[in-house]
N, C-alpha and C positions, 0 to 999 in steps of 0.2 A: 372539467366539464366535456361531455361526449359530443364531437363535431363530425357527424358522418361525412362531410363534405372535405374533410382534411386529407390532403395527399401526403405520401412519404417525405416529398420535398418540403412541404410547409411544416410538417413536424420537425424535419432536421434543422430548418431555419430557426426554430425556437431555441435551439441549443448552440447554435453558432456563436462562437466566441466564449462559451462558458468554460471550455477546457482552458483556454489562454487566461481568463480571469483567475482560475484556481491556481493552475501550474505557474504562471508567470508573474501575475500580480498578487498571489496570496490569498485571494478572496474565495475560502472555502465554503462560505455561507451562501453564496449565489452562484459560484462556479461549480463546474463537473469535476469530480475527483474520480479517477479510474482506480478500481480495485479489481484484481485479477482472482484467478482461482485460489492463489495463495491465502487470500483473506479468509478462507475457511478454517485455515489453522491457527488463526489468532485466537487465543484463550485468555488473555489478560492485556491490561494496559499497562505499558511501561515507559519511563523517561528514556532517552537516548543513553544515558549513563548507565541505566540498569541494563539495557540490552548490551552494551558493549562490556560491562563487567561480567555478565552471564556469559557471552561468548568466550571471553578471556579464560574464564574459570573452566569452562568445558573443554577449551583446548588444552589447558594445563592438564587436567585429568587424563585426557587422551594421550597426551604426550609421556606422562608418568607411566601409563599402562603399556607404552610402546617400548619401554627400556628393555623389557624382556626379549624383544625381537631384534634389538640392535646389538652387534658384537664389536 
């Protein structure tokens, strides 16, 4: 709801503690979750296991390709 009398301080007070609720208490429904510029690069939902397996596979492929550069 629009409140023309709202000040920057009163608006900031509305979110006070919400970051703590999300980051410390794990309440992501009512807490604030920070997402930076990198969030624009997310294109699929993955489990932690899938992410780690993908990183390991990519690293293995890169290292196999590096053999030609090592004497």
